[in-house]
N, C-alpha and C positions, 0 to 999 in steps of 0.2 A: 246696736250701732256697729258699723263696719270699722274694723281696726285701721287706724291711720287716717280716718276721715272725721270731719267734725260732725257732731250730732246736731239734729234739728227736730223740731216738732212737726208732726204730720197731721195732728188734730188735737183739739182740746174739748173735753166734755165737762161742763160745770154742773154740779149737783147741789144746788142750794137747798137748805132746809128752811121753809117759810112757816112761821107760826101765825095762824089766823085766830082772831077772836070768834068769828062766825064761820063755820064750815061752808056756808052758802056763798062765801066770797071767793072760793077756790077758783071758779071759772074766770072771774074778773082779775084775780091775782095772776093767773096764768096768761091772760091776754096782755096784762101790763108787762110781764116778763118778756113776752114776744116783742112788744113794742120797744122796750128798752134794749133788747138785743139787736133789733133792726137799726136802732139809732146809735149804737155803741161805737164810738170812735176807735177804740182799741180793736174790737172784733172786726171792724171794717178795714182796718189797716193791715191785718195779718194776711199771709198768703196761704193759709190752710184753714179748714173748717173749724168753727167754734160752735158747739152745740150745747144745749143745756137741758137738764132733766130735773125740773123743780119737784120737790116733795113737800106737800102741804100737810100740816098738822094743826089741830085746834087745841085751844086750852080753855 
């Protein structure tokens, strides 16, 4: 941050950890995350990029 100036975000990267029962559902879960991101009111209201990098684990 530049001294004497207000700070601001330039980008956000979300890194959710998603637990799946079936590892075969990872592709579907990623597609749903993309759809949710595209429809997100907050992400669409910001004037900087919001990206996400989901990580999928199985239990």
